[in-house]
N, C-alpha and C positions, 0 to 999 in steps of 0.2 A: 454691489455684488449680487450675482445671480443666485437665486434659490433653485435647487433641483429636487423635485418631489420623489420620495421613496415609498414604494408599496411593498409591504412585507407579507409573504405567504408562509405561515407557520410561526407560531409564537411559543415554541417549546424552549428547551434549554439554550440552544444557540440563538434562536430568535430573540429571546429576552436579553441575551448578551449583546446582540447587535443594537437593540434599543438602548440599553444602558451605555454602550460605547458611544452612540450618537449623542446622548444627553451629556456625556462627560467630555467628549472630544470634538464636538461640532465646530467650535471656534478654532481649534488646532487644525482641523481639516480645511476649514475656510482659508486660513492664512497660507497653508501650504499649496492648496490647489486652486485658489481664486474663485471658489464657488461654495455655497453652503448646502449640504444635504439636509433636507427637511422631511421628517416622517409624516406622510400624508394619510396612509391607510395601513391597517393591520387586519389580516384574516386568520381566524382559527376557529375550529369547532367549539373549543372551550374558551369562553370569554370571561370566566369567573375565577379561575384559579389564581392564586397569588404567585407572581413571577419575580417578586422582589424589585420591581420597577413600577413607577407611576406613569400611566398614560391617559390621555384624554379618551374617555369612553366613546365619545362621538365618532372617533376615527376607526372604531373596531367593527368588524362585520364577520358573519359566518359564510358569506357568499364571495368566493374568490373572484368571480367576474366583476364584482363591485370594485375590486382593486385594479384589475387589468383595464377596465373601461373608464376609470376615473381620469379625466383630462389633466388633473393636477399631478398625477403619478407619471414620472418620467422614466424611472428605473424600477423593475420588478425583481424582488429578492425572493428566490424560491428556497425555502428551508423546510419543506414538507417531508422530503425523503421518499424513497421508493421509486417505482416506475409507472404507477398508475396515474393518479391525479397530477402528480408532479410533471410528468411528461406532457399531458394534455395542456396544462396551464403554461408551461414553458413555451410550447409551440404557439399557443394563443397570444402570449405576450410578444413573441418575435414577429408574428404576423401583424400585430398592431404597431410594429416598428419600435418596440421598446426593448432596450438592452436588458439582459437577464443576468443576475448574479446568483450563483448556486454553489452549494457545498456537496452536491449529490453525486458521489462517485459511482454508484450503481447505475444511475440514469445515464451518465456519460460513457461508462464502460460498455453498456448494452445498447444504447441508442445514440451514441455520439455521432455516427455518420449522418443520421437524419437531422440531428440538431445542428451540427456544424454546417450542413448544406443549407438549412433554412436561415441560419444567421447570415450566410453569404447572399442568399436570394433576397432577403429583406433588408440588406445593408445595415444590419445591426450587430451587436456584440453579445457574446456569451463569455462571461467571466467565471472561472472555476478554481481559483487559487486555493480555496479551503477544501477542495475535494480530495487532496492528497497531503497528508502531513499536518493537518490542522493548522497550528500557528506557525509552521515552517514555510518560508516563501520559496519552496522548491519549484513550483509551477512558474512563478515569475522569473526565477533564475534561468530556467530552460527557455522560456519565451523571449526574454529580453537579454539578460546578462551573458548567456552562452549562445546566443543566436548565430554568431559567426563561427561556431565550432561544429565539427562533426562529432556527435556524441558516440563514443566507442564503448561506453559501459555505464551501467547504473546498478548500484548495489544498495539495497535499502532495507532497514528495519521499519516496517510500515504499519504494524499493528501493536498497539500498546498492551492489549490483553495478553497476547502470546508472549510478548517480551517480559511482562510481569511474571507470568507463569514460569517461564524458563529461568528467570532470575531467581525466583524463590526455590525452584527445584534444585538449583546449584547451591545457593547460599544457605538454605535451611536443610538441604539434603532430604527433601520431601518428595513423595510420589506425585505424578501428574494430577490425579484426582484431588488430592489434598490441596495442592497449589491452586488449582482452578476454583475449588470451593472458597479458598481464602480470597481470591480475586473477586468472586461474586459477592462475598460478604462486604468487601471494601468498596464495591460499586465500580470496579474496573472491568467486570465481565457481565454480559447479559445473562438473564435467566436461561435463555437458550443461546449458548455461545457458539453454535455450529458455524456460522459465517466466519467467525474469527479463527477458531482453533483448527478448522479444516482448510484454512488458507485462502478462502474466497474473497474476504475483505482485502487482503493483500493483492490478490489477483486483479480485482477491480482497479486498484490504485496503480499497479505496475502497467496495466493496459493503457491507462491514461498517460503515464510518463513515456511509454514507448511510442504511443500515437503522436504525442507532441514532439518527440525527438526525431521521428522519421517521416512525419507528414502523411501518414495514412492510418485509418482506424484499425486497430488490431482486434481481430475476432477473439472474444473471450474464450471460446472453445478451443482455440489453438494454443492456449497457454497450459503448460504442464503444471499441475497444482498438487501439492502434497502438504498436509498440515502437521500438527504436532501431537495429535490425539494419542498416537501409539508410541511416543517417546518414553523411554524408561529412565528413571533417575540414575540407574547404573551407568548408562552410556554417557550421561552428562558428567558424571564423576570421572569415568575413564578418560573422556575427552579432556577434562581439566588436567588430569595427571599427565597427559601427553602434550600439554601446552596449548590447548584449544578451548574455545567456548562455543556452545551450540546456540545458534540464532535462527529464527525463521526469516529467510531473506527473500525479497523480490529481486530478481536478477534479469538484467537486459544486457546482451553483448552483441556487438555488431562487428563483423569482419570485413565489411564492405560489400559482400556478396549476399549475405543473409543475416537475419536477426534471430538470436536465441533468447527466448523469453520464458521464464519459469519461476515457480514459487516452491520452495521446499526448505526444510531444516538443513543447515550446513555448519560445518566446523570452520571457525575462523581463529587464526592465531591470537593469543592473548595480546600481542603487540599491535594488532590491527585496530584502528580507531573505532570500528563498529563493535568490537568486543567489549569496549568500555561503556556501551550504552545499556543502562540498566532500567529496571522497573517499567513504568508506562511510557517512557520517553521513546521518541522516534529519531531516526537519522537516515539521511540519504547521501551517498557518495556518487557524484557525477564525474565522469571522465571525458574530457574533451580533447580533441587532437591538438589544440593550441594551448589550452589552459592546464592540461593534466588533471589531477584530482582536485575536486572541491567538495567540501563537506558541509552539510546543512543539518543542524541538530536542534531539537526543541520538543515541546509538548505536541503530540500528534492528535490530540482530541481535547474536549473540555469546552466549557462555556466561553470563557474569555479568550483563550488562544485562538479558537476557531473563529469567534466573532471578530477578532482583530484582523484576520485575513479577509473575511467577508467585507469589513469596512474599508480595507485598502482597495478592494475591487470596486466597491461602491464609489469611492473617491475618484478612481480612474475613469469609471464609466461616466461620472458627472462631468469631469473635465472634458471628456470627448464630446459630450452633448453641448457644453458651453462653447467649445471651440469649433463646433460644427464638423467634427471629424468622426462621426459615427461609422462603425465598420472598420475603423483603423486597426483595431486589435484582432488580427486574424486568429480564428480558433486553432487552425493548424497551419504550419508553414506549407507553402506550395510544393506539390509533388506530383509528378506525372503518373507514377505507378507505385503499387505496393511492392515492398521488398519481400523476397521469399522468407518464410519463417522456418527455422530449424526444427527438426524433430528431436525429441529428447534422446532417442537412440543414437543420434549422430554426435552428441556432445563428447568432449574429452574432459576428464576430471581425475583428480586423486580421490581415493575412497578410504573411509573408515569402515571396517567390518568387525562385528562381534559374532563369533560362532560358538554355539554350545556343542562341544565335541566329546565323544566318549574318551574316557581317560585310559587309553591303552596305546601301546607302542605302534608306530607306523601311521597313525591317523593324520598327524600334521604333515607328514611327507605326502600322503595322498591328496590332502587339501592343496598343498603347494603345487603338486603335479597338475591338478585340475585347473588351477588358476593360470599356471604357465601355459597350458594347452591353449588357453583363450587369450594369450598375450597380456595377462595381468601380472605385472612385475611387483614384487613385494619390496617395500621400503623398510618395514620393521614388523616384528612379531612379538607379542607379549602374552604370556600365559598367566592367568590369575589363579591364585591358590584358593579358589572358592568352588565348592562342589554342589551340584544339584542333580539328584537322581542319577548318579554315576557319571555325570558330564561336568566338564570344566570349561569356563569361558576363555576363549582365545581371541585377542584383539590384534587385528592386522591393519596396517596402514600401507596403502599401495602407492606406487608411482603413477604418473598420469597415463591413463588408458581410456579406451572407449566405453561408453555406456552399454553398447550392444555386447561387447566382449564380456563385460562384468555380468550382465544379465544371463548370458549363456553359461558362464562359469557357475553362477549361483544356482541356476536351474539344474545343471548336471550334478552339482554337489548335493542338492536335495534328493535327486534321484538315486544317489548311491546309498542312501539310508544312513549316512554319517550324521546328518542332522536334518530335521524337517524344516519346512519354510518358517515355522514359528521360532526356530532356533537360529535364524540368520537375521542380523541387523546390518543394514547397509546405509551409510550416510555419506553424502558428498562433502569434500573438503574444498572450501573457497579460498584460494591462495591470493 
């Protein structure tokens, strides 16, 4: 049986999980893939901290080039993160003809076009199954299982921090700041949670999913991104009363002529499968023109779940090497040109509105008139008997209409003085 050498760049939480997984399941991988992955080198700046696994000190180094240049290393595993050294080392490994396995969503979302081009140029592979969804094999499903489908839609809960915060805001009826502090204390949120709660972590992941689905690298700046920082517990409870649950969704929709890609909080019906995804768990629903809906659920982060996906990529890369089929796993499906990307103002959606309106006769009629003027049709109106500074909350659910029309209506409403911009909450409904 052939041994395939593994070089590990980054010996943090996931890196330690990969080493532990290799020690535990190397025989299993060998039986299934016909080759044995063998850990040859580990690079990290910190060689002394206890990672909970025992490794031969002689294979450890602080110099990443020692790993890339080692002739016994056949596969380079990049688990450094970020887009600085990780990008440089990934490029160096591919130029050396060595396949790279990575979990680096930021690197792929921001520099994917360069990296995928180099993989093709040097006839090697880039595997990135753990970059989206941690332990969920959604990348493999898109690349392999659904490869004969036209992907018409992707709806995903892709950030465990946000999902935990939203779950606690609903279940414990606590405000956002308190739920976030609880998540940080439990280790589910970073000390600086900006990337997560402002939606950019999800945007990186949805950019990768869209790129893989449609065969071109999606510019990150083209994605509409809105986080959960300004969500009020009040709206989560009102949505629940209406039969909905609020989730931060990564959305991709293709009508054949253009692709709509966005990240924002949305109301989903309680009966929808994504509504039942709680806590730090992730889920992705993929819709193919042949298969219809398929759902992928599991732990979206963490040492062992992410390491499991990294190990699956290592095993596939090793099999390619042994069979002499390097470059077989195309980073992106072939595509002659990029599809046009939809502008957020062009989308059609149903909406949830909460307006803080003066408690006097005729106000609601004025609101309905303004909405109607901009072709916003009302499905239901609910007035809550809660008062604040002479105003009462009114919750409106609309029929399907344009984002541009809704924006114009809300702008005119604010200009009337009935309620200022801070008194208007608008959330999209994902049917």
